[in-house]
TIDRENFI-842207 format. One record per residue (C-alpha): x, y, z; residue in one letter. Coordinates in steps of 0.5 Angstrom, whole numbers, plus 2048, in hexadecimal, padded with zeros to 3 digits. Layout:
XYZA
...
! end
This chain:
7CD8C28E4X
7CA8C18DDX
7CC8BB8D9X
7D18BF8D4X
7D38C38D9X
7D68BD8DDX
7D98BA8D5X
7DC8C08D5X
7E08C08DBX
7E28B98DAX
7E48BA8D3X
7E98C08D6X
7EB8BB8DCX
7ED8B78D8X
7F18BB8D3X
7F58BE8DAX
7F78B78DBX
7FA8B68D4X
7FD8BE8D3X
8018BC8DBX
8048B58D9X
8078B88D4X
8098BE8D7X
80C8B88DBX
80F8B58D6X
8128BB8D2X
8158BD8D9X
8178B58DBX
81C8B68D4X
81F8BC8D4X
8218B98DCX
8248B48D9X
8288B78D4X
82B8BC8D8X
8338BB8D9X
8328BD8E1X
82F8B88E6X
8288BA8E8X
8258B78EFX
81F8B98F1X
81B8B78F9X
8168BA8FCX
8168BF903X
8188B8907X
81E8B7904X
81B8B18FFX
81D8B08F9X
8178B08F3X
81C8B18EDX
8238B08EAX
8258B18E3X
82B8AB8DFX
8308B08E1X
82E8B18E9X
82D8A88E7X
8358A88E5X
8388AC8EAX
8348A98F1X
8348A28EEX
82E8A28F0X
8278A08EBX
8218A58EBX
81D89F8EDX
82289D8F3X
8238A58F6X
81B8A78F6X
8198A88FCX
81F8A78FFX
8238AC904X
8278B18FFX
82D8B0905X
82C8A8903X
82F8A88FCX
8328AF8FBX
8398AE900X
83F8B5900X
8468B3901X
84A8B8906X
84E8BE902X
8568BE902X
8548C2908X
8518BD90CX
84A8C190BX
8448BC909X
83E8C0905X
8388C0908X
8318C0903X
82F8C7903X
8278C5902X
8258C8908X
8298CF906X
8258CE8FFX
81E8CE903X
81F8D3908X
8228D7904X
81C8D68FEX
8228D78F8X
8288D38F5X
82E8D18F9X
8348CF8F6X
83A8CC8FAX
8408CF8FAX
8458CB8F8X
8458C48F5X
8448BF8FAX
8458B78F8X
83F8B28F7X
8408AB8F8X
83C8A78F4X
8398A18F6X
83F89D8F3X
8448A18F7X
8468A58F0X
8488AC8F1X
8468B28EEX
8478BA8EFX
8408BD8EEX
83D8C48EFX
8368C58F3X
8318C98F2X
82A8C88F4X
8238CC8F3X
81C8CC8F6X
8168C88F2X
8108CC8F3X
8088CA8F1X
8038CF8EDX
8028D38F4X
8098D58F6X
80A8CE8FBX
8108CB8FCX
80F8C38FCX
8178C18FBX
81E8C28F7X
8228C28F1X
8288C08F2X
82E8C18ECX
8348BE8ECX
8398BF8E6X
83F8BA8E6X
8458BE8E6X
84A8B98E7X
84D8BA8DFX
84F8C18E1X
8518C08E8X
8568BB8E4X
8588BF8DEX
8598C58E3X
85E8C08E7X
8618BF8E1X
8628C68E0X
8658C78E7X
86A8C28E6X
86C8C58DFX
86C8CB8E2X
8708C98E8X
8758C58E5X
8768CA8DFX
8778CF8E6X
87B8CA8E9X
8808C98E3X
87F8D28E1X
8828D28E9X
8888CC8E8X
88B8CF8E1X
8928D18E2X
8918D88DEX
88D8DD8E0X
8868DF8DDX
8848E58DEX
87B8E78DAX
87B8EE8D8X
8758F38D5X
8778F98D2X
8768FE8D4X
8749058CFX
87290D8CFX
86C9108CCX
8709108C5X
8719088C5X
8789098C7X
87C9048CBX
87E9078D1X
87E9028D7X
87D8FB8D7X
87A8F78DEX
87C8F18E1X
8768EC8E1X
8788E58E3X
8808E38E6X
8838DC8E6X
8888DA8EDX
88D8DA8E9X
88C8E18E7X
88B8E28EFX
8928DF8F0X
8968E38EAX
8938E98EBX
8938E98F3X
88D8EB8F5X
8868E98F7X
8808E78F3X
87B8ED8F7X
8818F28F5X
87F8F18EEX
8798EF8EBX
8758F48E8X
87A8F98E9X
87E8FE8E3X
8848FB8E0X
8879018E2X
8869018E9X
8888FA8EAX
88F8FA8E7X
8909028E9X
8919058E3X
88F90B8DFX
88C9078D9X
88A9008DAX
88F8FC8D6X
8908FA8CFX
8898FD8CEX
88A8FE8C7X
88C8F68C6X
8868F48CBX
8818F98C7X
8828F68C1X
8828EE8C3X
87B8F08C6X
8798F48C0X
87B8EE8BAX
87A8E98BDX
8818E78BCX
8878E48C1X
88E8E78C1X
8938E38C5X
89A8E88C8X
89F8E88CDX
89F8EE8D1X
8A38F18D7X
89E8F48DDX
8A28F98E0X
89C8FA8E6X
89E8F28E8X
8A68F38E5X
8A48ED8E1X
8A48E98DBX
89D8E68D7X
89C8E28D2X
8948E58D1X
88F8E18CCX
8898E68CBX
8828E38C8X
87B8E58C8X
8758E28CBX
8708E78C8X
86F8ED8C6X
8738F38CAX
8768EE8CEX
87D8EA8CFX
8808E58D4X
8888E68D4X
88B8DF8D5X
8928E08D8X
8998DC8DAX
89E8E08DFX
8A48DE8DBX
8A98E38DFX
8AE8DD8E0X
8AE8DB8D9X
8B08E28D8X
8B58E38DDX
8B88DB8DBX
8B88DE8D5X
8BC8E48D6X
8C18DF8DAX
8C18DB8D4X
8C38E18D0X
8C78E48D5X
8CB8DD8D4X
8CC8DC8CDX
8CF8E28CDX
8D38E28D2X
8D48DB8CEX
8D68DF8C8X
8DA8E48CBX
8DF8DF8D0X
8E68DF8CFX
8E78D78D0X
8E48D38CAX
8DE8CF8CCX
8DC8C98C9X
8D48C58CAX
8D38BE8C8X
8CE8B98C8X
8D08B38CDX
8D38AF8C7X
8D88B58C5X
8D48B88C0X
8D58C08C0X
8CF8C48C1X
8D28CA8C2X
8D98CF8C3X
8DA8D58C3X
8DE8DB8C0X
8E48D98C3X
8E48D28C2X
8E58D48BBX
8EA8D98BCX
8EE8D38C0X
8EC8CD8BBX
8EB8D18B4X
8E58CD8B4X
8DE8D18B2X
8D88D08B5X
8D68CD8AEX
8DC8C88AEX
8DC8C68B5X
8D48C48B6X
8D28BD8B6X
8D88BA8B6X
8DD8B78BCX
8E38BB8BFX
8E88B58BDX
8E68B78B5X
8E98BE8B6X
8EE8BF8BBX
8F18B88BEX
8F98B98BEX
8FA8B28BEX
8FF8B48C3X
8FC8B08C9X
8FA8A88C9X
8F48A58C9X
8F48A48D1X
8F58AC8D2X
8EE8AC8CEX
8EB8A78D1X
8ED8A98D8X
8E98B08D6X
8E28AC8D5X
8E28A78DAX
8E28AE8DEX
8DD8B28DBX
8D88AC8DAX
8D98AB8E2X
8D68B28E3X
8DD8B48E5X
8E08BB8E2X
8E78B98DEX
8EC8C08DEX
8F28BF8DAX
8F78C18D6X
8F78BE8CEX
8FB8C08C8X
8F58C08C2X
8F78C38BBX
8F48C88B7X
8F18C88B0X
8F88CB8AEX
8FB8C68B0X
8FE8C88B6X
8FE8C68BCX
8FD8CA8C4X
8FB8C98CAX
8F58C98CDX
8F38C98D5X
8ED8C68D5X
8E68C48D9X
8E18C08D7X
8DB8BF8DCX
8D48BB8DBX
8CD8BD8DBX
8C78B98DEX
8C18BA8DBX
8BA8BA8DFX
8BB8B28E0X
8C18B38E3X
8C68B08DCX
8CB8B28D9X
8C98B58D3X
8CD8BB8D0X
8D58BD8D2X
8D78C48D3X
8DE8C58D2X
8E38CB8D3X
8EA8CC8CFX
8EF8D18D0X
8F58D28CCX
8FB8D18D0X
9008D08CCX
9048D78CDX
9038D48D4X
9078CE8D2X
90C8D18CFX
90E8D58D5X
90E8D08D9X
9148CC8D5X
9188D28D5X
9168D38DDX
91A8CC8DDX
91F8CE8D9X
9208D38DCX
9208D08E3X
9258CA8E0X
92A8D08DEX
92A8D38E5X
92B8CC8E8X
9318CB8E3X
9348D18E5X
9338D08ECX
9378C98EBX
93D8CC8E8X
93D8D28EDX
93D8CC8F2X
9438C98EFX
9478D08EFX
9458D58F4X
9428D48FCX
93C8D18FCX
9398D6901X
93C8DC8FDX
93B8DA8F6X
9338D88F8X
9328DE8FDX
9368E48F6X
9328E08F0X
92C8E08F5X
92C8E78F5X
92E8E78EEX
9278E48ECX
9238E88F1X
9258EF8EFX
9248ED8E8X
91D8EB8E9X
91A8F28EDX
9188F88EAX
91E8FC8E8X
9199038E9X
9129048EBX
90C9058E5X
90A90B8E3X
90290B8E2X
8FE9118E0X
8FA9138E6X
8FD90F8EAX
9049108EEX
9089088F1X
90E9078F4X
9119018F7X
9168FF8FDX
9198F98FDX
9208F7903X
9218F0904X
9248EF90BX
92A8EB908X
92E8EA901X
9288E68FFX
9208E8901X
91B8E4900X
9168E98FDX
9148EB8F7X
9108F08F3X
90E8F18EDX
90B8F68E8X
9078F28E1X
9048F68DBX
8FE8F38D8X
8FC8F98D4X
8FC9018D3X
8F79018DAX
8F88FC8DEX
8FF8F98E1X
8FF8F38E6X
9038F48EDX
9068EF8F1X
9098EE8F9X
90B8E88FBX
90F8E5901X
9138DE8FEX
9148DA903X
91B8D6905X
9228DA904X
9288DA8FFX
9288D78F9X
9228D38FAX
91F8DA8FAX
9208DD8F5X
9208D78F1X
9188D78F3X
9188DE8F3X
91A8DD8EBX
9158D78EAX
9108DC8EEX
9128E18E9X
9118DD8E3X
90A8DA8E4X
9078E18E6X
9098E48E1X
9078DF8DCX
9008DF8DFX
9008E68E0X
8FF8E68D8X
8FA8E08D7X
8F58E18DCX
8F28E88DDX
8EF8E58E4X
8F38E68EAX
8F08E08EDX
8F28DB8E7X
8F78DF8E6X
8FA8DC8EDX
8F68D68EDX
8FA8D38E7X
9008D78EAX
8FF8D38F0X
8FE8CC8EDX
9058CE8E8X
9098CF8EFX
9068C98F3X
9098C48EDX
9108C88ECX
9118C98F4X
9138C58F9X
90D8C48FEX
9118C9904X
9118CE8FFX
90B8D48FFX
90B8DA8FDX
9068E1900X
9048E48FAX
8FF8EA8FAX
8FD8EB8F1X
8F98F28EFX
8F78F48E9X
8F68FC8E9X
8F28FE8E3X
8F49058E2X
8EE9068DEX
8E99048E2X
8EC9068E9X
8EA8FF8EBX
8EF8FA8EEX
8EE8F28EEX
8F28EE8F3X
8F48E78F6X
8F78E68FCX
8FC8E08FDX
8FC8E0905X
9008E7904X
8FF8ED908X
8F98F0907X
8FA8F7904X
8F78FD907X
8F4903903X
8F4909905X
8EE90E903X
8ED916904X
8EA91690BX
8E990F90CX
8EC90B912X
8F290690DX
8EE8FF90BX
8F18F890BX
8F08F5904X
8EE8EE908X
8ED8E8903X
8EE8E1904X
8F38DD901X
8F98D7902X
9008D8900X
9038D68F9X
9058CF8F9X
9028CD8FFX
8FE8C88FCX
8FB8C58F5X
8F48C88F5X
8F28CF8F7X
8ED8D48F6X
8ED8DB8F7X
8E98E18F9X
8EA8E68F4X
8E78ED8F6X
8E78F48F3X
8E78FC8F5X
8E79028F2X
8EC9078F3X
8EA90D8F4X
8EE9158F3X
8F39158F9X
8F390E8FAX
8F990B8FDX
8FB9048FDX
900900900X
9038F98FFX
9098F6904X
90B8F0907X
90B8ED90EX
9128F090FX
90F8F8910X
90A8F5915X
90F8F1919X
9168F5918X
9188F5920X
91C8F8925X
9218F692AX
91B8F492FX
9198F0929X
9128F5929X
90F8F4922X
90E8FA91FX
9068F891EX
9018FA918X
8FE8FE91DX
90390391CX
903903915X
8FB905914X
8FD90A919X
90190D914X
8FE90B90FX
8F890F912X
8FC916914X
90091690DX
8FB913908X
8FB919904X
903919903X
9069178FCX
90890F8FCX
90F9128FBX
90F916902X
90A911905X
90F90B904X
914910907X
91091090EX
90F90990FX
91690790EX
91890C912X
91290B918X
916904917X
91C905918X
91B90991DX
917903920X
91C8FE91FX
922902922X
9298FF921X
9278F9921X
9288F491BX
9238F4915X
9208EE917X
91B8EC911X
91B8EF909X
9178F5908X
9138F6902X
90E8FB901X
9098FE8FAX
9059058FAX
9019068F6X
8FD90D8F5X
8F89108F1X
8F89178EFX
! end
């Protein structure tokens, strides 16, 4: 080799070394600036190099780590499923390709800090293609994982809130035909409350068309929902959804174009409560009794029209006032009113009669009931007073009292002049004769007949017909306890009470309950009356009735077995407070009603055998088609045949009513 050639070769060698050094420095600068950690190892897994990011993640400096095994500085923790991370180096060398690790393992740094990373490795080859190492690329995914976990937590919280809402929520997307017209909508998500309200499982609605879910020909409220989905303008309305028989309060909004969400609340209970309140308000307005509601201090908050009719004060004049400033009459002392307040403030109901003054200055009697009302805390917040004008009844009671005094005076005068027993019987007979109707009423489409046969000169049976109006008539049949003048007086008392109550109480139940109180206070404790009281309405063809311990009447309907109109109730005058059961029946064409006293069934023959109810039912079953007069004769004939020559043991009274 010539000197010149040697010099050229050495010069070329020096240039190559410089170029290689520059290239290495360039590569190192690039590696140091890369955001991922990079570690190079030889084929024996000995570390040959690390960039700063790798130093940061592992906690090892490059100079410390060089020559160490990769497993000495690179430590992976177990994943959540407990699986350990393997090193993919052997796989990379074996397959001669880049290998990525599935999942993001946990890298444990030298100081114990943990990082979520992604791992990949690639073989390092020389210019001849020979593999002389591997480069590991580690990317720090910790912040991404934290962000992802926050997103997941946020989604879980939103879903929890979504599912715990008291309102049902349903998200939809519109469905259009080829012309762009909205023809349906599809359900894309619901919450748990939706499932509860609609009573359907999530799996049965997601992705389904509304018309299929609700089983309707057209998707419900399609036009309204399409407008919200297209314009984005929210809307709120109440609906009655017939397929579910429920009322809903619905809010609709659009989270995106062609999408809408419905937030709805089942307000069926509220609607029922509103309807009940409406009916109660209507009943309050229509009530014949005056009603007043005050606060705890007695300030009037509400009255009904009947209050205005009773007192003369309008709603405008009464609201905000205390009743004492309006109707107090000064006919009662302070102790009377104190007793009322003490009673109602103690939580009890006060009931009694009171004299009040109308707006025009006139006095009137009213029967009043005041009941306290408690709030949700159990404290008295209001009082409800129900008032009824009883002025006429009071006058009737006063008249009755005067009549009773007159009868007593007359009896005393007669006793002084003639034989007491004879006078008593004669007077009692006259009283009784004057008390009983002398003829049966004439009513279109009805035949009515009555029969009364006392066992002695003075009987204890009582019957009456009292016209209430053009279409209603009261039918009464009773049995007064005792004999002689005392029975006649009790009958007179009874007639006055029944007639007085019948004219002012449209309900049989109220009439007898009030009559019972009056009789209890105006008769001896051993006196009482069994009584049947009914109101026949010839327009409605109904009979409302109450039975105070009397024989149940018999109803015969064509083609049916005669039945007894059973109902419970104690005799009048037995106790002060008695509650009676009121019933109502319809009187059909051909029906015949038989009301009777116990003397009919208890009529006895010489062998002390009673005529009995069974024979009475048998006569009805065979002859119920007859008119009342014919049937009455049939019954009387059968009773006379039964008793034969035996004397009549008790009074017999009967009333027959037949609808033609």
